[in-house]
C-alpha positions in Angstrom: -38.9 19.3 -20.0 -37.0 21.0 -17.2 -33.8 22.9 -17.6 -30.8 21.5 -15.6 -27.6 23.3 -14.8 -24.0 22.6 -13.8 -21.0 24.8 -13.1 -17.7 24.1 -14.7 -14.3 25.6 -13.9 -11.1 24.7 -15.7 -8.0 23.4 -13.9 -4.7 24.2 -15.7 -1.2 22.7 -15.7 2.0 24.7 -15.5 1.8 25.4 -19.3 -1.7 26.8 -18.9 -3.2 23.8 -20.8 -6.5 22.5 -19.5 -5.9 19.4 -17.3 -9.4 19.0 -16.0 -12.7 20.7 -15.1 -14.2 20.9 -11.6 -18.0 20.3 -11.8 -20.0 22.4 -9.4 -23.6 22.4 -8.2 -25.7 25.2 -9.7 -29.5 25.5 -9.3 -30.0 28.0 -12.0 -28.4 30.5 -14.3 -27.1 32.6 -11.4 -23.4 31.7 -11.0 -23.6 30.9 -7.3 -23.8 27.5 -5.6 -26.4 28.2 -2.9 -25.8 24.8 -1.4 -28.2 23.9 1.4 -27.8 20.2 1.4 -24.3 18.9 0.5 -25.5 15.4 -0.2 -28.2 16.6 -2.5 -25.8 19.0 -4.3 -23.3 16.1 -5.0 -26.1 13.8 -6.2 -27.3 16.6 -8.5 -23.9 17.1 -10.0 -23.5 13.3 -10.6 -26.9 13.0 -12.2 -26.5 16.1 -14.4 -22.9 15.2 -15.5 -23.5 11.5 -16.2 -27.0 11.4 -17.6 -28.7 14.7 -18.2 -26.0 16.8 -19.8 -23.3 14.2 -20.4 -19.6 14.1 -19.7 -18.5 14.5 -23.3 -20.3 17.9 -23.5 -19.0 19.0 -20.1 -15.3 17.9 -20.1 -14.6 16.3 -23.5 -11.5 14.2 -23.1 -10.4 15.8 -19.8 -10.9 14.6 -16.3 -13.8 15.8 -14.1 -13.3 16.8 -10.4 -16.4 16.2 -8.3 -16.8 16.9 -4.6 -17.8 14.1 -2.3 -19.5 14.5 1.1 -19.1 11.9 3.9 -22.2 10.0 2.8 -21.2 9.9 -0.8 -17.7 8.6 0.0 -19.3 5.7 2.0 -21.7 4.9 -0.8 -19.5 5.6 -3.8 -18.3 2.0 -4.1 -21.8 0.9 -4.9 -22.1 3.2 -7.9 -21.7 1.2 -11.2 -19.2 3.5 -12.9 -16.4 1.3 -14.2 -16.0 3.1 -17.5 -15.7 6.5 -15.6 -12.9 5.6 -13.2 -10.1 6.9 -15.4 -12.0 10.2 -15.9 -13.2 11.1 -12.4 -11.2 12.8 -9.7 -13.1 12.4 -6.4 -12.6 15.4 -4.1 -12.9 14.7 -0.4 -14.3 17.9 1.1 -12.5 19.7 3.9 -15.2 18.9 6.6 -14.9 15.1 6.2 -13.2 13.6 9.2 -10.8 10.7 8.7 -12.7 8.2 10.9 -12.5 4.5 10.5 -15.4 4.2 8.0 -14.1 7.0 5.8 -10.5 5.6 5.7 -11.8 2.1 4.8 -14.1 3.6 2.1 -11.4 5.7 0.6 -9.0 2.8 0.6 -11.6 0.8 -1.3 -12.0 3.6 -3.9 -8.2 3.7 -4.3 -8.1 0.0 -4.8 -10.9 0.3 -7.4 -8.7 2.7 -9.4 -10.2 6.1 -8.6 -8.1 9.3 -8.3 -8.4 10.9 -4.9 -8.0 14.7 -4.2 -8.2 16.4 -0.9 -10.2 19.7 -1.2 -9.4 23.0 0.6 -6.7 21.1 2.5 -5.6 22.2 6.0 -3.2 19.7 7.5 -4.0 18.0 10.8 -2.2 14.8 11.9 -5.6 13.0 12.0 -5.8 13.5 8.2 -2.6 11.6 7.5 -4.3 8.4 6.4 -6.1 10.4 3.7 -2.9 12.2 2.8 -1.2 8.8 2.3 -4.0 7.6 -0.1 -4.4 10.9 -2.0 -3.2 11.6 -5.5 -3.8 15.4 -5.5 -3.9 17.9 -2.6 -5.8 21.2 -3.3 -4.5 24.1 -1.3 -6.7 27.2 -0.9 -4.5 30.3 -1.2 -6.9 32.3 0.9 -6.8 29.9 3.8 -3.1 30.0 4.6 -0.3 32.5 4.6 2.6 32.7 2.1 5.0 31.3 4.7 2.6 28.4 5.4 2.3 27.8 1.6 6.0 27.2 1.3 5.9 24.8 4.3 3.0 22.8 2.7 4.9 22.5 -0.5 8.0 21.2 1.4 5.9 18.7 3.3 3.7 17.3 0.6 5.6 17.8 -2.7 7.3 14.4 -2.4 6.7 13.0 -5.9 3.9 10.7 -4.7 1.2 13.3 -5.2 0.4 16.5 -7.1 -0.3 19.9 -5.6 -3.1 22.1 -6.9 -3.3 25.8 -6.0 -6.9 26.9 -5.9 -8.4 30.4 -5.7 -5.5 31.9 -7.7 -6.6 35.4 -8.4 -3.5 37.3 -9.7 -0.6 36.9 -12.0 1.8 37.2 -9.0 0.0 34.4 -7.1 0.3 32.2 -10.2 4.0 32.9 -10.7 4.7 32.4 -7.0 2.9 29.0 -6.8 4.6 27.9 -10.0 8.0 28.8 -8.5 7.1 26.8 -5.3 6.4 23.7 -7.4 2.7 23.5 -7.7 1.5 21.2 -10.5 -2.0 22.5 -11.2 -3.8 25.8 -10.9 -7.4 26.9 -10.5 -9.1 30.3 -9.8 -10.7 33.5 -11.0 -7.3 34.7 -12.5 -7.7 32.0 -15.2 -11.5 31.6 -15.4 -14.6 31.9 -13.3 -17.0 28.9 -13.4 -19.3 29.0 -16.4 -22.7 27.5 -16.3 -23.6 24.7 -18.7 -27.4 24.3 -19.3 -29.1 21.1 -20.3 -32.5 19.6 -20.6 -33.7 17.0 -18.1 -35.7 14.2 -19.6 -38.9 13.3 -17.8 -38.7 10.0 -15.9 -40.9 8.2 -18.4 -38.6 9.2 -21.3 -35.5 8.1 -19.3 -37.2 4.7 -18.8 -38.1 4.4 -22.5 -34.5 5.2 -23.5 -33.2 2.5 -21.0 -35.7 0.0 -22.5 -34.6 0.9 -26.1 -31.0 0.4 -25.1 -31.8 -3.1 -23.7 -33.8 -4.0 -26.8 -31.0 -3.0 -29.1 -28.3 -4.8 -27.2 -26.8 -7.4 -29.7 -25.7 -9.7 -26.9 -29.1 -9.9 -25.2 -30.5 -13.5 -24.9 -34.0 -14.5 -25.8 -34.8 -14.9 -22.2 -33.4 -11.4 -21.3 -35.3 -9.9 -24.3 -38.5 -11.4 -23.0 -37.8 -10.2 -19.5 -37.1 -6.7 -20.7 -40.5 -6.6 -22.4 -42.4 -8.2 -19.6 -41.1 -5.8 -17.0 -43.6 -3.3 -18.4 -47.0 -4.9 -18.1 -48.6 -2.4 -20.6 -45.9 -3.1 -23.1 -46.4 -6.9 -22.8 -50.1 -6.6 -23.3 -49.8 -4.3 -26.3 -47.2 -6.6 -28.0 -49.3 -9.6 -27.5 -52.4 -7.8 -28.6 -50.7 -6.8 -31.8 -49.3 -10.3 -32.5 -52.8 -11.8 -32.0 -54.4 -9.2 -34.3 -55.4 -9.8 -37.9 -52.0 -8.5 -39.1 -50.4 -11.8 -38.3 -53.3 -14.2 -39.0 -51.9 -16.8 -36.6 -53.7 -20.2 -36.4 -53.6 -20.1 -32.6 -53.4 -17.3 -30.0 -50.0 -16.6 -28.5 -50.2 -15.9 -24.7 -46.6 -15.2 -23.7 -43.7 -13.1 -24.9 -41.4 -16.2 -24.7 -43.8 -18.1 -27.0 -44.0 -15.1 -29.4 -40.2 -15.1 -29.7 -40.1 -18.8 -30.4 -42.8 -18.6 -33.1 -42.0 -15.3 -34.8 -38.3 -14.8 -34.1 -36.5 -12.4 -31.8 -36.0 -9.8 -34.6 -39.7 -9.4 -35.2 -40.5 -9.2 -31.5 -37.7 -6.7 -30.9 -38.9 -4.4 -33.7 -42.4 -4.6 -32.4 -41.2 -3.8 -28.9 -39.2 -0.9 -30.2 -42.4 0.5 -31.8 -44.5 0.0 -28.7 -41.7 1.7 -26.6 -41.7 4.7 -28.8 -45.5 4.9 -28.7 -45.3 5.2 -24.8 -44.0 8.8 -25.1 -47.0 10.7 -23.7 -46.3 14.4 -24.2 -46.1 14.5 -28.0 -48.8 14.6 -30.7 -49.8 11.2 -31.9 -49.0 12.4 -35.4 -45.2 12.2 -34.6 -45.7 8.5 -33.9 -47.5 8.1 -37.2 -44.6 9.7 -39.0 -42.1 7.3 -37.3 -44.3 4.4 -38.2 -44.6 5.4 -41.8 -40.9 6.0 -42.1 -40.1 2.6 -40.5 -42.5 0.7 -42.8 -41.5 2.6 -45.9 -37.8 1.9 -45.2 -38.6 -1.7 -44.8 -40.6 -1.8 -48.1 -37.7 -0.2 -50.0 -35.2 -2.6 -48.4 -37.3 -5.6 -49.6 -37.1 -4.4 -53.2 -33.3 -3.8 -53.2 -32.4 -6.9 -51.1 -31.2 -5.0 -48.0 -31.7 -5.9 -44.3 -35.4 -5.0 -43.7 -35.1 -5.1 -39.9 -32.2 -2.6 -39.9 -34.1 -0.3 -42.2 -37.2 -0.6 -40.1 -35.2 0.5 -37.0 -33.6 3.4 -38.9 -37.0 4.7 -40.0 -38.5 4.3 -36.6 -35.6 6.0 -34.7 -35.3 8.8 -37.3 -37.8 10.9 -35.4 -36.5 10.0 -32.0 -34.9 13.4 -31.4 -38.3 15.2 -31.9 -40.1 12.7 -29.7 -37.4 13.0 -26.9 -36.6 16.8 -27.3 -32.8 15.9 -27.5 -30.2 16.1 -30.1 -29.8 12.8 -32.1 -26.1 12.6 -31.5 -26.7 12.6 -27.7 -29.6 10.1 -27.9 -27.7 7.5 -29.8 -24.9 7.5 -27.3 -27.3 5.9 -24.9 -28.4 3.1 -27.3 -26.0 0.4 -28.5 -26.7 0.8 -32.3 -24.4 -0.5 -35.1 -22.2 1.9 -36.9 -24.2 1.8 -40.1 -27.4 2.7 -38.2 -25.6 5.5 -36.4 -24.3 6.9 -39.7 -27.7 6.7 -41.3 -29.4 8.5 -38.4 -26.7 11.2 -38.0 -25.5 11.8 -41.5 -28.1 10.2 -43.8 -25.1 8.5 -45.5 -24.3 5.0 -46.6 -26.6 2.4 -48.2 -29.1 2.7 -45.2 -28.7 6.4 -44.8 -29.6 7.0 -48.5 -32.9 5.2 -47.9 -33.7 7.6 -45.1 -32.6 10.5 -47.4 -35.0 9.2 -50.0 -37.9 9.0 -47.5 -37.4 12.5 -46.1 -37.1 13.9 -49.7 -40.4 12.2 -50.5 -42.0 13.8 -47.4 -40.8 17.2 -48.5 -42.0 16.7 -52.1 -38.5 16.9 -53.4 -39.2 14.4 -56.2 -35.8 14.5 -57.9 -34.1 13.3 -54.7 -36.9 10.8 -53.7 -35.3 7.9 -55.5 -33.1 5.0 -54.4 -30.8 3.0 -56.6 -32.8 1.7 -59.5 -36.2 2.5 -57.9 -38.1 5.2 -59.7 -40.5 7.7 -58.2 -43.5 5.6 -58.9 -42.1 2.6 -57.0 -41.1 4.8 -54.1 -44.6 6.3 -54.1 -46.0 2.7 -53.9 -43.7 2.0 -50.9 -45.0 5.2 -49.2 -48.7 4.4 -49.8 -48.3 0.9 -48.5 -46.5 2.3 -45.4 -49.2 4.9 -44.9 -51.9 2.2 -45.0 -50.0 0.0 -42.6 -49.5 2.9 -40.1 -53.2 3.8 -40.3 -54.3 0.2 -39.6 -51.8 -0.3 -36.8 -51.5 3.1 -35.0 -54.5 2.4 -32.8 -53.0 -0.8 -31.6 -49.9 1.2 -30.5 -52.0 3.5 -28.2 -52.1 2.8 -24.5 -55.5 1.5 -23.3 
């Protein structure tokens, strides 16, 4: 896995409480932008913030300021980010000209509910259309004189928009800007940008997580479930190969995913597709897949004895090793997959009726015999569930391998 980086600088209000963070392009651990291509830098920030590192880790409940180039302003309306609109502040860079296309695109973003900021703002009458649509104007203290600063506040502090003083470097500058009526403050006086480091998932792991998310969607129809599986030819073949193996002992061969769902039920096919998806992870020892398979089947075996949902327990066992397979923290992973709360609690805390099954399984793996029990099941019964799961995994692991 590759390391990925993003710069983050806080923006404060008059009471020195964090209002937001500006997210900045960084190519490494050196705290310098080194931007060669503005479009690429903006894309990098979006990808790292929204997918690789995550907004929760970067800004928590605060807003995120992100710079937009000319091309990104034009294309922004095509990005499917409805849940992010209340959290993003889109900064229009100082070199963007207010031509007809830009004004129309910004107007569309405003109508869509985005907050608009003008970055490093130097007024020119040609920019008035953008001023009229802006919510925040950022003024660089190093770019204008003190006299001009007062003029800017008089002109733009009209109650319709907020003023942000950037590159504040001294206590005197902060106090002066606060007296003038600025609303927000940013600069080295408060904090230099710090670098947040993350891990970038390889493209095949991103695709696997996206597929797992689709498979776990409770609202997915049978047709959509079949389509999700069939989009990956290898997955379709392996699912069908497994269904037509001796494990199911069907009287006639099944030759389509749709037919499999009709004959065996969507839950069976979804669990099988989950297993095949996890087996697609290429850069991990096959033994990790075996562990996941054993846990899944053992959880299912225990559930059958205590009258719990076998399919939920199979999923919990299978996903219990997902953090090792994906090289990511479990709490970050499950944010990308629509799992029920009882499954999330089981995976994260090993609590609840399902989590206690997982706790029993991991205790058995670690030879902690006193803890390797569940409800009325004694250690001998748990051992039998384990041995049956081990046999099942040994018989079926070869079928999970790519041909």
